[in-house]
C-alpha positions in Angstrom: 7.4 0.1 18.4 4.2 0.2 20.5 4.5 -0.4 24.3 1.2 -2.4 24.0 -1.2 -1.9 25.6 0.2 1.3 27.0 0.9 3.9 24.3 2.3 7.3 25.0 0.9 10.2 22.9 2.0 13.8 23.3 -0.1 16.6 22.1 1.7 19.7 20.8 -0.3 22.8 21.0 0.0 26.2 19.3 -0.1 29.8 20.5 2.2 29.1 23.5 -0.2 26.6 25.1 1.9 24.2 27.3 2.7 20.7 26.0 0.5 18.0 27.4 2.2 15.3 29.5 2.4 11.7 28.3 -0.9 9.8 28.7 -2.1 6.2 28.6 -4.6 5.2 26.0 -7.8 3.8 27.3 -9.0 0.4 26.0 -12.7 0.0 25.5 -14.2 -3.4 25.1 -16.0 -4.0 21.7 -19.3 -5.8 22.2 -21.0 -8.5 20.0 -19.1 -10.8 17.7 -16.1 -8.4 17.3 -12.9 -9.5 19.0 -10.6 -6.8 20.2 -10.8 -3.3 21.5 -11.0 0.4 20.5 -8.2 2.7 21.7 -8.6 6.5 21.7 -5.0 7.8 22.0 -5.5 11.5 21.8 -8.1 14.0 20.6 -8.2 17.7 19.9 -11.0 20.1 19.1 -9.1 22.9 17.5 -6.2 23.1 20.0 -8.3 22.0 23.0 -7.4 18.6 24.4 -10.7 16.7 24.5 -9.3 13.2 24.9 -11.2 12.4 28.0 -14.5 13.6 26.6 -14.0 11.5 23.4 -13.1 8.4 25.4 -16.2 8.8 27.6 -18.7 10.1 25.0 -17.9 8.1 21.8 -20.6 5.7 20.6 -20.4 2.3 18.9 -22.6 0.9 16.1 -22.5 -1.7 13.4 -22.5 -0.4 9.8 -24.6 -1.8 6.9 -21.4 -3.6 5.8 -21.2 -5.4 9.2 -18.2 -3.4 10.5 -17.9 -2.0 14.0 -17.7 1.8 14.0 -17.2 4.5 16.6 -18.7 8.0 16.2 -19.0 11.3 17.9 -20.3 14.8 17.0 -17.7 17.5 16.5 -19.8 20.0 18.4 -19.3 23.0 20.7 -22.1 21.8 22.9 -20.0 18.7 23.7 -16.5 20.2 23.9 -17.2 23.9 24.6 -15.9 26.5 22.1 -12.1 27.1 22.1 -12.2 29.5 19.1 -15.5 31.4 19.2 -16.9 32.5 15.9 -14.7 30.3 13.8 -15.1 26.9 12.2 -13.0 24.2 13.9 -11.9 20.6 13.3 -11.9 17.6 15.6 -8.9 15.3 15.3 -8.9 11.8 16.9 -6.0 9.4 16.9 -7.3 5.8 17.5 -6.7 2.1 17.0 -9.3 -0.5 16.4 -9.0 -4.2 17.1 -5.2 -4.2 17.5 -4.8 -2.8 13.9 -2.5 0.0 13.0 -3.1 3.4 14.6 -5.0 5.9 12.5 -6.0 9.5 12.4 -9.4 10.9 11.5 -10.7 14.5 11.3 -14.1 16.0 11.0 -15.4 19.6 10.7 -17.4 21.3 13.5 -21.1 20.2 13.6 -20.4 17.1 11.5 -20.2 13.6 12.7 -16.7 12.0 13.1 -16.8 8.3 12.5 -14.3 5.5 11.7 -14.8 1.8 11.4 -12.7 -1.3 12.1 -11.9 -2.1 8.4 -8.4 -3.6 8.4 -5.7 -1.3 7.1 -1.9 -1.9 6.7 -1.2 1.5 5.2 1.4 3.8 6.8 4.5 5.5 5.6 7.9 4.4 7.0 10.5 7.0 6.1 14.0 6.7 7.6 13.3 6.0 11.3 9.9 7.7 11.3 6.5 6.2 10.8 3.6 8.4 9.5 0.1 7.0 10.4 -1.9 10.0 9.2 -1.9 13.8 8.6 -4.5 16.4 8.0 -4.4 20.0 7.0 -7.8 21.3 8.1 -10.2 18.6 7.0 -8.0 17.5 4.1 -6.0 14.3 4.3 -2.4 15.3 3.5 -0.7 12.1 4.6 0.9 11.4 1.2 2.1 14.9 0.9 3.8 14.8 4.4 5.4 11.5 3.5 6.7 13.0 0.2 8.3 15.8 2.2 9.9 13.3 4.6 11.2 11.2 1.7 12.9 14.4 0.4 14.5 14.8 3.8 12.1 17.3 5.4 10.9 16.1 8.8 10.1 19.5 10.3 6.7 20.2 8.6 5.1 23.6 8.5 1.4 24.3 8.6 1.2 26.2 5.4 -1.1 26.8 2.4 2.0 26.9 0.2 2.7 23.3 1.1 -0.8 21.8 1.3 -3.1 24.2 -0.6 -5.9 26.4 0.6 -8.5 23.6 0.5 -10.7 25.1 3.3 -10.7 28.7 2.2 -11.7 31.3 4.7 -11.0 29.1 7.7 -8.0 28.7 10.0 -6.4 25.3 9.2 -4.5 23.3 11.7 -1.9 20.7 10.8 -2.4 17.4 12.6 0.2 14.6 12.2 0.0 11.2 13.9 3.5 9.6 13.8 6.1 7.5 15.5 9.4 9.2 16.2 12.9 7.6 16.0 12.7 6.8 19.7 9.5 4.7 19.1 7.1 7.2 20.7 3.7 7.6 19.1 2.7 11.3 19.0 -0.3 13.3 17.8 0.9 16.9 17.1 -1.6 19.7 16.3 -0.2 23.1 15.3 -1.6 26.3 13.8 -0.7 28.4 10.7 3.0 29.0 10.4 4.0 26.6 13.2 6.0 23.3 12.7 5.7 19.6 13.6 9.1 18.1 14.0 8.6 14.3 13.4 12.1 13.6 14.7 11.2 14.6 18.2 
């Protein structure tokens, strides 16, 4: 379970980049009539850890439906360019107002946004919880849960598993999950690499 309000997230990188040490989520007060907080656990622009930038540069607004929303541009000008000449994705693991943790992904030069609409959806498979998964910009949470339900917890970033939905671009697999030890982790790996949700 969560060690609230301190939550440890470990980012797993690809291409022999060292693993990031455990970090504490930052709580940001939500203004106005909204009670609670926004937590940015971990964020990656391609494989570049941009957690601190997202925590400091995110913006808040109220949507037309009256919900609180945070947003940030997935832009090289904000994060620098970790993969020059190629399209990238921004992945952010977050929690709004004490709700369940979530994962959201946006393509480079698009706005990443997520509001505080209540959600109780996650997949509990054996002793693992799956909060969200993306392959490139495509939500593959249900597909990852199906693999886990079939006994596969070591998930490969592969078109054969998730389809070539972002053709011509390098797709990363991002999975936000809780392992059997109760640690919440955001793992981001490149083509052919694996995320082991048991670790």
